[in-house]
N, C-alpha and C positions, 0 to 999 in steps of 0.2 A: 504494500500500500504506500507507494512512494510519493507522498505529498511533498511539494517543494517547501522552501522556507516561507513562500507566500501563503501556502496552505495553512500555516500556523496562525495566520491572522484572519482566517475566513469566518470564524464564528464569534469573534470578540465583540463585546459591547463597549460603549463609551466609558463606562465605569472602570473597565479593565485598563484602558489607556491612562485614565487618571491615576490608577494605582501604580502602574509601571513607570510613570513619569517621576516617581519618587525613588527610583532605583537607578543610580548612576552606573554607567559601565565600568568594568574593572580593567585597568591598564594591563595588569598581569594576565587576565583572562583573554583580552584581545591579542596580546602578544603570543600567547600559547596557541590560539586559533590560527593566527597567521602562519606560525611555524609548522603546526600540525597539518593544516590543509596544504601548505606548500610542499611538505614532504610527501603527502599522499599523491598530489598532482604529479610530482617529479617521478616517483616510483611507478605510478600507474601509467604515465605516458611513455617513459623510457622502456619499462619492462614489457608492456603490451605491444608497443611499436616494434621492439626487437623480436618478440615472439612471432608477430604477423609477418615481419620481413623475412625471417628465416624459413618459415613454412611456405611463403609465397616464392622464395628464391630457389628452394631445393625441390626439384620435381619429385624425388622419391618420398618427400614428406607430404605430398598432396593426396591424402586419403580421407576417409569419412570422419574419423575421430579428430584428426588434426584440423580439418576444415571447420568442424563445429567449434573446436577450441579457438581457432582464429576468429571465428564469428563472435565468440564470447569476448575475446580481447578487443575486437572492434567496438562492441557496445561499451566496454569499459573506457576506451579512448574517447568516445563521444561524451561520456559522463565527465571525464577529466577536463575536456576542452570547454564544455558548455556549462555544466551544472556546478562544479566545485568553485570556480572563481566567482560566479554570480552569487552563490550562497554565502560565501565568506564576506563579500562586499555588503550584501544586504543585512547580514547578521550584525556586522560591526557598525554600520551606519544607522540601522534601525529605521530606515526609510528607503524607498525605491528611487534610484537615480539613473536607471539603465534604460528607460523608455518602455513603451507599451509592447513593442514587438518581443523583447526578451521576457517581459512579464508573462506572456502567453507561451513562448517557445520553451522557456526553461523547465517548467513542470511537465510539459508535453514530452520533451526530450528525456527527462529523468524517468518518467513512467515507461516510455518506449524502451529505453536502455535496460531497465530492470526486467521488463517483460522478455526482451530478447535474451538476456542472460539466463533467466530461469528456464525458458523454453530450450535453450541450447543445452543446459544441463540435463533436461528431461530427454532430449534426443540422444545425447551421448549415453545415458543410462539405458535407454531402449535398444540402442545399437549393441552395446555390450551384452545385454540380456539375450538378444537374438543370436549373437555369435556364439555365446557360451552354452546356452540351454538348447539351441537348435543349430549346431554347427554344420549339419548337412542340409539345412533348409535354405530359405531365401536370405540372401545377404545384400544389403544396400551397396550400390556403387557410388563412385564419386559424383556422377551426374545427379543422383538422388539427393546427395548432400547439398549441392548448390541449389536445387529446387527447394529443399527444406529451409535453407537459409533465407531465400527470397520470401517464402510463405511466412516465416517467423517475423520478418520485418513488417510485412503487410498486416499481419494480425496484431502485432504490437502497436503499429500506427493507428489502427482502428480502435483498439482498446483505449488509447491515450487521447483520442479526439475531444472528449469532454473538457480537458484542461484548456484547449484552445478556445472553447466556447465560453467557459464560465470563469476564467481568470481575467480580472479587470484591474485597471490602474485607477485608484481613487483616493481622495482625502476625506471621505465622509466620516470615518470613525473618529477623526480628530475635531470635528466641528462642534460637538456637544460636550467637550471636556470642560468641566467647571473649574477653571483656574483664573486668577486675576488677570494674568497675561498669558495667553495660550501660545507657547512657542512652536506648537506642532500644527497650527492651523493650515499652513501651506505645504506640509509634508505629504508626500504621496506614498501609498503602500500598494503592494501587489497582493490581492486577496481573491479568494474564491467566492463568487456570488451565484448561488444556485437558486432555482425557482422556489425551492422550499428545503427545509432541513431533512425532510423525508427523502427527497431525491439525493441529497448529498450523502446521507447515511447509507442509502441503498447502494450507491456507487462505490464508496470507500470500503464498505463491508464486502462487496463483491470482489474488489481488488484484493483484499486481504485473503479471501478464501481461494480465488482462482489464480492469483498471481504469487501466492506464497505457500499457503497450507497444503492444498491439494497437489501442486507439482512436487513439492518436497516429499510428501507422503508417497507419491508414485515412484520417485527416484529411490527413496530408501527401500521400498518394497522390491524394486528391481535388483538393487545391490544385495539385499538379504537373500533373494532366491539365487543369485550368482554365488554368493558365499556358501550357501548350503549345497549347491551343485558341485562346486570345486572341492568341498570337504569330503564328499562321498567318493571321489576318485581315489582309488587305492593303488593303481599301477605305479610303481616306483620310478620307472623311466619317464612316464608321462609327467609325474609330479616333479621330477628333477628339471625338466626342460620346458614344459608347456604350462602345467598347472601353476607352478610357483611363479613363472613369469606373468601369467594372467592375474594371479593374486596380487603381485606387486603393482601392476598397472591399475587394477581395480581399486586397490587401496589408495593410490595417488588420486584417482578420479573422485573417489568417495571423499577424500580429504578436502577437495575443492568444494564439493557440495556442502559438507558439514560446516566448513569455514564460512561459506556464503550464507547459510542459514543462520549461524550464530551472529554474523555481522549485521544482518538485517532484522534480527529479533528485537533489539531494544527500540529501534525506530518504529517498528510495527506496533509494539506495545504502547509506545508514547502516542502514536497517531490514533490508536483505538481508544485510549483513555481520553485524549483530547476531543475526539469526535463525539463520544457518548457522555462525558462528564468532565468538561474542561475546567470547571470550578475547582476540581480536586487538585489541580496543579498549583504550586505556590506562585505568588505574584512576582516576586523578585528573582526567583530561581528558574522560571520557565525557559528563559533564553539559554541559560547554562545547561539545563537538562536536555533541551532540544539539540543544542550544539553538540553535546557529548554523544547523544543517540545518532545524530546525523553524521558526525565524523566517524563513528564506528561503522555505520552503513557504507560510507564512502570508502572505508578501508577495504571493502570487498573488491574494489578495482585493482588492488595489489595482489589479490589471491592467486590469480591465474599465472602471472609470470613468476611469482615466488614458488608456489607449489609445483607447477608443471616445469618451469624453467630452471630455477636455481637449485631445486632439490632433485632434479632429474639429470643424472650424469650424462645421459644420452644427448639431451639438449645442450648441455655445457660443451660437449665435444663438438657438436655442430656449430655452436657459437664461436668456439675457438677457430674452427676451420674457416668460417666466414670472415672473421677478423684477419686471419692470416692471408686470405685471398685479397682482402681490401688493401693490405699493406704490401704484399709481394706480387700481386697480380695473379692471374689464373695459372695454375700449374697443369701442364698437359698430362693426360694419360693417367689420372688417379683412379684407383679402384677402391671399392667400398665394401666394408663388412657391416652388415646391418642387423640390428636387433629389433624385431618388429614390435609395434605397439598394438596393432590390431590385425585382423585377418582380411581386411578389405584393402585392395590395392588400387592404384590408378589405372585407367584404361589407356591403351595406345602407347605403352612403354615397352622397353626391351624385355626379353625373357628374364634377365637378371633382376630388373625392377619388379617384374611380376612376382618373383620369388620374395621380394621385399614387400610383403603384404601390408605392413603398417610401419614403414621405416621411420622410427623416431630417431634413430641414431645412425649416422654414417661416419665410420671411422676410417681414415685413409690407411690403406695397406702399406706396409713398409716397402713393398716393391714399387718402383717408380715407373717401370714399363709394363704395359698391358698388351695382350694379344686379343684380336677380335674373335679368335676361336675359343677363348676361355670366358666362362661366365663369371660374374661377380659372385663371390661366396656369400651366401645368406643363411643365417640361422633359421631353423624352422619357425613358421608362424605360431603365435601363441595358441589360440583356441578359436 
């Protein structure tokens, strides 16, 4: 339920503004917000951009799971570029100075980005479920993943449309503040103006259910069934090379899901409490509480590159190879030894690449010369 910082102001009364006018901002708190949001933006942008660049650059990495992970990173990049800078400016200034267009676009982009992220996690879990529980059945191809990505963005855009319609720029809440000299009379805020509270509650509650609770429940169910299936496999050879590799990959993907769920939990709880009983929030601490919850949610943009990239030795090797190529130029005739992440490979590639069904790792062979008659050595696909 990703309300923007403007959504925080959507149901406030004039009396609320009179109370908060007696709460001066903290210099230390403002400094912490600037440093914390800047760190999240830097890690989120650089990490996700690097992840997308490597997946897009390396042909052997373009497979279903990696394409969906790149899609997850693209949604995080959009969040870092649009939502985080706007939120920190609005929170620190306590009024809107960025114009009506950003007032409408920022919550729309945030809702769309979160929707794309959670749908990508669901698709990754469903793909892993299909490959491990039904290894001889239908398997999605890379073309299917591109179609899924396009549909994900279209559905996310449709779900987020109400923010474009009901977010407005106004100074109405400041007009009725009973102060001898009202310093806020000309201040503008970005707030949600719904036809009624019933419409607003119906929409925000639906977001909570269909954008957070149900998708995460489905993902956890998929990984639970995967875990139970892998635990039942008793063949030692299979466990040593395929099952253990699949367990490691699934654990990494599940860690991304769990971290995403934990990051967004505080903000969802805050928004639910604010929507249904905002009087329960303390007058002078509501900004601090919201900022803490929102910052925790925005930290989810760093999950993908940290868990998938920096904790994945395969990705680290690929990153080092890419950096070496940038420094020294392209090295002719490199051969690769690949440890697959999935069993779905790219179409229209060489036989060696088709063996690399889910190549997350490409490690240069110590041999510098290659022969066209020899295939690149590839470890067997996981499951």
